[in-house]
PATITI-377808 format. One record per residue (C-alpha): residue in three letters; residue number from 1; x, y, z. Coordinates in pm, 1 decimal, always signed. Layout:
 code pos       xx       yy       zz
  ALA NUM        X        Y        Z
...
//
This chain:
 code pos       xx       yy       zz
  MET   1  -1492.6   +477.0  -1059.1
  GLY   2  -1849.1   +585.4  -1067.6
  GLY   3  -1841.6   +770.6   -741.4
  GLN   4  -1768.4   +462.1   -541.1
  LEU   5  -1608.9   +442.3   -187.9
  HIS   6  -1263.2   +285.7   -177.8
  PHE   7  -1058.8   +166.9   +130.7
  ALA   8   -664.0   +135.8   +138.2
  LEU   9   -577.8    -97.7   +420.3
  VAL  10   -206.3    -19.2   +527.7
  ARG  11     +1.9   -243.5   +744.6
  GLY  12   +334.5    -91.1   +866.0
  GLN  13   +502.0   +181.1   +671.4
  PRO  14   +539.9   +144.7   +314.2
  SER  15   +789.5   +347.0   +123.6
  ALA  16   +879.4   +430.9   -237.4
  ALA  17  +1187.9   +274.8   -210.2
  GLU  18  +1129.1     -8.5    -58.0
  PRO  19   +928.5   -318.3   -263.2
  THR  20   +575.4   -336.3    -88.4
  LEU  21   +344.3   -635.7   -107.0
  VAL  22     +1.6   -500.9   -246.9
  ARG  23   -316.1   -635.6   -346.4
  VAL  24   -590.4   -453.3   -534.9
  HIS  25   -914.1   -603.0   -484.0
  VAL  26  -1252.3   -516.4   -617.6
  HIS  27  -1507.6   -568.6   -343.0
  ASN  28  -1737.0   -876.6   -421.5
  PRO  29  -2005.2   -960.4   -166.8
  LEU  30  -2049.1  -1312.5   -277.0
  ALA  31  -1692.1  -1389.3   -184.4
  ASP  32  -1614.0  -1120.8    +72.9
  VAL  33  -1922.0  -1150.9   +285.7
  LEU  34  -2078.9  -1497.3   +172.3
  GLY  35  -1749.8  -1673.9   +133.8
  TRP  36  -1783.5  -1824.6   -205.2
  GLN  37  -1483.7  -1934.1   -367.5
  ARG  38  -1476.5  -1956.6   -739.9
  PRO  39  -1166.5  -1933.7   -984.6
  ASP  40  -1323.1  -1633.7  -1134.2
  PHE  41  -1354.7  -1470.3   -803.7
  GLY  42   -972.8  -1432.6   -736.6
  LEU  43   -816.6  -1407.1   -405.1
  PRO  44  -1037.4  -1367.7   -113.1
  LEU  45  -1014.9  -1084.8    +67.6
  GLU  46   -944.1  -1247.7   +411.9
  ARG  47   -653.4  -1451.2   +234.7
  ALA  48   -501.9  -1101.2   +110.4
  LEU  49   -528.5   -943.3   +449.1
  ALA  50   -355.6  -1246.6   +583.6
  CYS  51    -76.4  -1235.0   +350.6
  ILE  52     -1.5   -883.4   +418.8
  ALA  53     -5.3   -940.4   +792.2
  GLU  54   +236.2  -1250.0   +750.0
  ALA  55   +444.2  -1029.2   +547.8
  GLY  56   +439.2   -767.0   +809.3
  ARG  57   +419.4   -470.3   +590.5
  GLY  58   +198.3   -370.9   +276.2
  VAL  59   -128.3   -246.9   +135.6
  VAL  60   -482.2   -403.7    +25.9
  VAL  61   -667.1   -176.6   -164.5
  VAL  62  -1045.5   -245.0   -156.2
  LEU  63  -1245.4    -91.8   -482.2
  GLY  64  -1594.0    -28.9   -404.5
  GLU  65  -1824.6   -129.2   -699.4
  ALA  66  -2202.2    -70.3   -748.8
  HIS  67  -2375.3   -404.2   -684.0
  GLU  68  -2730.9   -432.1   -851.9
  PRO  69  -2961.0   -720.4   -739.2
  ASP  70  -3002.1   -832.1  -1081.4
  ALA  71  -2609.1   -825.3  -1143.4
  LEU  72  -2530.5  -1026.0   -829.6
  LEU  73  -2803.5  -1281.7   -913.3
  ALA  74  -2667.4  -1334.4  -1282.3
  ARG  75  -2320.2  -1379.6  -1121.2
  ILE  76  -2457.0  -1656.7   -902.0
  ARG  77  -2627.7  -1814.6  -1194.3
  GLU  78  -2343.9  -1796.7  -1425.9
  GLU  79  -2067.9  -2054.9  -1479.2
  PRO  80  -1737.4  -1998.0  -1316.2
  VAL  81  -1452.8  -1870.6  -1555.2
  PRO  82  -1117.7  -2071.4  -1517.8
  ALA  83   -869.9  -1848.8  -1303.9
  GLY  84   -657.3  -1615.4  -1501.0
  ARG  85   -929.5  -1594.9  -1801.8
  GLY  86  -1152.5  -1321.1  -1693.6
  ARG  87  -1273.4   -995.6  -1840.7
  GLN  88   -935.8   -856.9  -1902.6
  GLY  89   -895.6   -550.8  -2109.9
  SER  90  -1229.3   -414.0  -2061.8
  LEU  91  -1303.7    -46.1  -2002.6
  GLN  92  -1412.1   -110.9  -1653.2
  GLU  93  -1075.9   -308.1  -1574.9
  TRP  94   -876.3     +4.2  -1722.9
  ARG  95  -1082.0   +219.7  -1475.1
  ARG  96   -992.8    -36.1  -1190.5
  ASN  97   -616.0    -19.8  -1271.6
  GLY  98   -622.0   +347.4  -1273.3
  ALA  99   -812.3   +381.3   -947.5
  GLY 100   -593.0   +134.3   -783.6
  GLY 101   -276.4   +304.8   -931.0
  GLN 102   -371.5   +643.5   -826.3
  ILE 103   -443.8   +512.5   -441.7
  LEU 104   -109.9   +349.3   -398.2
  ALA 105    +72.9   +676.7   -570.0
  ASP 106   -123.1   +870.7   -311.5
  LEU 107     -4.5   +649.2    -28.7
  GLY 108   +367.7   +712.9   -118.6
  LEU 109   +439.4   +370.2   -298.4
  GLY 110   +693.8   +297.1   -579.3
  LYS 111   +792.7    -41.8   -612.6
  LEU 112   +504.4   -316.9   -587.2
  ILE 113   +510.9   -678.3   -514.4
  VAL 114   +177.2   -763.1   -663.0
  LEU 115    -22.0  -1038.5   -447.5
  GLY 116   -166.9  -1219.7   -739.5
  THR 117   -147.9  -1389.9  -1082.1
  PRO 118   +136.9  -1254.9  -1308.3
  ARG 119    -20.6  -1035.4  -1586.5
  ARG 120    +56.1   -730.2  -1779.4
  GLN 121    -40.7   -404.4  -1598.8
  VAL 122    -66.2    -96.7  -1832.8
  GLY 123    -11.7   +262.4  -1723.7
  LEU 124   +115.9   +213.5  -1363.7
  ALA 125   +426.3   +398.8  -1470.2
  GLY 126   +242.6   +720.6  -1516.9
  TYR 127   +195.0   +710.9  -1148.8
  GLY 128   +546.7   +649.0  -1062.3
  LEU 129   +462.0   +276.6   -979.4
  GLU 130   +703.4    -10.9  -1099.1
  ILE 131   +588.4   -395.0  -1050.6
  VAL 132   +911.2   -563.3   -942.8
  ASP 133   +760.6   -900.4   -839.5
  PHE 134   +451.2  -1096.6   -850.2
  ARG 135   +386.3  -1326.2   -542.5
  GLU 136   +131.4  -1601.7   -600.9
  TYR 137    -89.5  -1716.0   -326.3
  ALA 138   -217.3  -2065.3   -189.0
  ARG 139   -579.9  -2116.0   -231.7
  GLN 140   -719.2  -2252.7    +92.9
//
């Protein structure tokens, strides 16, 4: 994704055979650094890490994204989008799915329990990944 730096935070020993709790998170400085909570910001990174810690095993992939000052200011000014009604299907989202899928496959995962709202994920089978369940999270 545009030469951005991505991180995979791994807890325990994930494997291809055992379902693994995972979250692919796009870095958002408004939420991750400033602690803003809005429905369109999704699960806060801090909460995702806590869920993985509670499970004792899992992966949080943090995808880097360029943050232009004007784009951040526009995001602050715009009205929050209701949860689950984001910009699904955009080229940028397809790239995120690809980057996240590639990282999870490189870590040797196979069966995924996705931490987040259930929705259709396209193309993960090409990476040898299968979503076996979704785990919703409690907003705090």
